C-alpha positions in Angstrom: 21.1 -3.8 4.4 19.1 -1.5 2.3 20.6 1.9 1.4 18.7 5.1 2.2 18.5 5.9 -1.5 16.6 2.6 -2.1 14.0 3.3 0.5 10.7 4.5 -0.9 8.9 7.0 1.2 5.1 7.2 1.0 3.2 10.0 2.8 -0.5 9.3 3.3 -3.0 11.7 4.8 -5.6 10.2 7.0 -8.6 12.6 6.7 -11.8 12.7 8.6 -14.0 14.8 11.0 -13.1 15.1 14.7 -13.8 11.9 16.7 -14.3 9.6 13.7 -11.4 7.3 14.7 -8.4 8.5 12.7 -6.0 8.0 15.6 -7.4 4.5 16.3 -7.0 3.6 12.6 -3.4 4.8 12.5 -2.6 3.0 15.7 -4.0 -0.3 14.3 -2.7 0.1 10.8 0.9 0.7 12.0 0.6 -1.8 14.8 1.6 0.9 17.4 1.5 -0.2 21.0 1.2 3.2 22.5 -1.5 5.8 22.0 -0.6 8.3 19.3 0.8 11.5 20.7 1.6 13.2 17.3 -0.2 13.9 14.1 2.7 12.2 12.3 3.2 8.4 12.6 5.5 6.2 10.5 6.8 2.7 10.2 9.2 0.8 7.9 7.4 -1.9 6.0 8.3 -4.5 3.3 6.3 -4.0 0.0 7.0 -6.5 -2.7 10.5 -7.3 -1.2 11.5 -3.6 -0.9 11.7 -1.6 2.3 9.5 1.4 2.4 8.7 4.0 5.0 5.0 4.8 5.3 4.1 8.1 7.0 0.5 8.6 8.1 -0.5 12.1 8.8 -3.7 12.7 10.7 -5.7 15.7 9.4 -9.2 17.0 9.9 -11.0 17.0 6.6 -11.9 20.7 7.2 -8.2 21.6 7.0 -8.0 20.4 3.4 -9.6 22.1 0.4 -9.6 22.0 -3.4 -8.3 24.9 -5.5 -7.9 24.7 -9.3 -8.3 20.9 -9.4 -5.6 20.4 -6.7 -5.9 19.5 -3.1 -4.8 22.4 -0.9 -3.0 20.9 2.0 -2.1 23.0 5.1 1.5 24.3 5.0 2.2 23.3 8.6 0.9 20.8 11.1 1.9 21.0 14.8 4.6 23.5 13.9 6.1 21.1 11.4 6.2 21.6 7.6 3.7 19.1 6.0 5.6 16.8 3.6 4.4 16.2 0.0 1.3 14.0 0.4 1.2 11.1 -2.0 -2.3 9.8 -1.2 -5.2 10.1 1.2 -7.5 7.8 3.1 -10.8 9.4 4.2 -12.5 8.0 7.3 -16.1 8.8 8.0 -18.8 7.8 10.5 -21.4 5.8 8.7 -23.9 6.8 11.4 -23.3 10.5 10.5 -24.2 11.0 6.9 -23.3 14.7 7.1 -19.7 13.7 7.6 -19.6 12.6 3.9 -20.5 16.1 2.6 -17.0 17.2 1.7 -15.9 13.9 0.1 -17.4 14.3 -3.4 -15.7 17.6 -3.9 -12.3 16.3 -2.8 -12.6 13.3 -5.1 -14.1 14.8 -8.2 -12.2 18.1 -8.4 -8.7 16.9 -7.5 -6.1 15.4 -9.8 -3.3 15.8 -7.2 -3.0 12.1 -6.5 -2.2 11.1 -10.1 1.6 11.0 -9.4 1.1 8.6 -6.4 0.8 5.6 -8.7 4.1 6.5 -10.3 6.1 7.3 -7.1 6.2 3.7 -5.7 4.9 0.5 -7.0 2.7 -0.7 -4.2 1.6 -4.3 -3.9 -1.5 -5.6 -2.3 0.4 -7.4 0.5 1.8 -5.4 3.3 4.3 -7.0 5.7 5.5 -5.1 8.7 9.2 -5.1 9.3 10.3 -5.4 12.9 
């Protein structure tokens, strides 16, 4: 069995405008059978032979800003303290080009995700542990 100290925890924000499909993406990505009832969803996975916990946090892109070259995350989500975010996935509606307006600012002005590469060595293959 893997000890808790060996488990890598990766927190990923799933950003996008309302109704774009963030919940559906999370449900499919984590192979959840039930509809998501919370902003926080997690699953243990095997990455390159090591057990990791992937936490996906659903956020509206308007709840996130950029201040002094850093992403400004909300302090709390659903009365829970938001954990340190290691990376982000932005989902947009290709049929609504206006939904892309905030993306360039988030990407060009932020250096907050530089430590993500150093936290866990993530492989391309992702195998779900059951």
